[in-house]
C-alpha positions in Angstrom: -2.4 95.8 -24.6 -3.7 92.4 -23.4 -1.6 89.6 -21.9 -1.4 87.7 -25.3 -0.1 90.8 -27.1 2.5 91.4 -24.4 3.7 87.8 -24.7 4.0 88.2 -28.4 5.9 91.4 -28.1 8.2 89.9 -25.5 8.9 86.9 -27.7 9.6 89.1 -30.7 11.9 91.3 -28.5 13.8 88.2 -27.2 14.4 86.9 -30.7 15.6 90.2 -32.1 17.7 90.8 -29.0 19.3 87.4 -29.5 20.2 88.5 -33.0 21.6 91.8 -31.8 23.6 90.0 -29.1 25.1 87.7 -31.8 26.1 90.7 -33.9 27.8 92.3 -30.8 29.5 89.0 -30.1 31.0 89.1 -33.6 31.9 92.7 -33.2 33.9 91.9 -30.0 35.6 88.9 -31.8 36.6 91.2 -34.7 37.7 94.0 -32.3 39.9 91.7 -30.2 43.4 93.2 -30.1 42.3 96.3 -32.1 44.6 99.2 -31.7 44.0 102.4 -33.7 47.7 103.2 -33.8 48.6 100.1 -35.8 45.3 98.9 -37.1 45.1 96.5 -40.0 42.8 97.7 -42.8 41.0 94.3 -43.0 40.3 94.2 -39.3 39.1 97.9 -39.3 36.7 97.1 -42.2 35.4 94.0 -40.4 34.8 96.0 -37.2 33.1 98.8 -39.1 30.9 96.2 -40.9 29.8 94.7 -37.6 28.9 98.2 -36.3 26.9 98.6 -39.5 25.2 95.3 -38.8 24.4 96.2 -35.2 22.7 99.4 -36.3 20.6 97.5 -38.8 19.6 94.9 -36.2 18.6 97.6 -33.7 16.6 99.4 -36.4 14.8 96.1 -37.0 13.8 96.2 -33.3 12.4 99.6 -33.9 10.4 98.3 -36.8 8.9 95.6 -34.6 7.8 98.2 -32.1 6.3 100.5 -34.8 4.5 97.5 -36.3 3.2 96.3 -32.9 1.9 99.6 -31.8 0.7 100.7 -35.2 2.7 103.9 -35.3 4.3 103.3 -38.7 6.8 105.5 -40.4 5.1 106.6 -43.6 8.0 108.5 -45.2 10.6 105.7 -46.0 13.2 108.2 -47.0 13.4 109.3 -43.4 13.3 105.8 -42.0 16.6 105.8 -40.2 16.1 109.0 -38.2 12.4 109.1 -37.7 12.0 105.8 -35.8 15.1 106.6 -33.7 13.5 109.9 -32.6 10.1 108.2 -32.2 11.6 105.6 -29.8 12.5 108.4 -27.4 8.9 109.5 -27.3 6.2 108.2 -25.0 2.8 107.8 -26.6 0.3 108.2 -23.7 -2.1 105.3 -23.5 -0.2 103.4 -26.2 3.4 102.8 -25.1 6.2 104.3 -23.1 9.4 105.6 -24.7 11.9 102.9 -25.5 15.1 104.8 -25.5 16.7 107.2 -23.1 18.2 110.4 -24.5 21.7 108.9 -23.7 21.0 105.9 -25.9 19.4 108.0 -28.6 22.5 110.3 -28.9 24.9 107.3 -29.1 22.7 105.5 -31.7 22.4 108.8 -33.7 26.2 109.0 -33.8 26.5 105.4 -34.9 23.9 106.1 -37.6 26.2 108.8 -38.9 29.2 106.5 -38.8 27.2 103.8 -40.6 26.3 106.3 -43.3 30.0 107.2 -43.7 31.0 103.6 -43.9 28.3 102.7 -46.4 29.1 105.6 -48.8 32.9 105.9 -48.6 33.6 103.5 -51.4 37.2 104.3 -52.0 38.3 105.6 -48.7 39.4 103.3 -45.9 38.1 103.3 -42.4 39.8 105.9 -40.3 41.2 104.0 -37.2 40.7 106.7 -34.6 37.1 107.4 -35.8 36.5 103.6 -35.7 37.9 103.3 -32.2 35.5 106.1 -31.0 32.6 104.4 -32.6 33.5 101.0 -31.3 33.3 102.5 -27.8 29.9 104.0 -28.6 28.7 100.6 -29.9 29.8 98.9 -26.7 27.9 101.5 -24.7 24.8 101.2 -26.8 24.7 97.4 -26.4 24.6 97.8 -22.6 22.2 100.7 -22.6 19.8 99.0 -25.1 19.4 96.0 -22.7 18.7 98.4 -19.8 16.2 100.5 -21.9 14.3 97.4 -23.2 14.0 96.0 -19.7 12.6 99.3 -18.5 10.2 99.5 -21.5 8.8 96.1 -20.9 8.5 96.8 -17.2 6.4 99.9 -18.0 4.2 97.9 -20.4 3.3 95.3 -17.8 1.3 97.7 -15.5 -0.5 99.0 -18.6 -1.5 95.5 -19.6 -2.5 94.7 -16.0 -4.6 97.9 -15.7 -6.4 97.1 -19.0 -7.1 93.6 -17.8 -8.6 95.0 -14.5 -10.7 97.5 -16.5 -12.1 94.6 -18.7 -12.9 92.6 -15.6 -14.6 95.6 -14.0 -16.7 96.1 -17.2 -17.9 92.5 -17.1 -19.1 92.9 -13.4 
């Protein structure tokens, strides 16, 4: 990856992370004062919707990485789990892993919650389940920032090494 490609990737990451942070800000606003013991249905649905939005925004980040490194997911029916698993894998000579196992497990649990939320048309949101997933979402937000910083830090040496090799080849 050359310096220009790295700058483009960092810019794309920054824009998508800003969007993710906005979703998490809305999530915290909706969750203010939430108590599973006496939860209002409208507040619970609003919190669940923001967790849903956070999952979608994070998946868009995964799509950016897949597009940038040309490791597309060809089977769209497996889109949600395939890139999540792929983001835990390092591709030697191409890119390091984005996610730690800890972040992966939390995101996978949130993916399951999102599926339940999307497809339970007549059932309300179970407050205790929501409270557990709200905590997972909060953890994911912090871990995602850590993982992305580590990912970009690992890419920089690859870019610098490739630049050195190009300079050596010219000599």
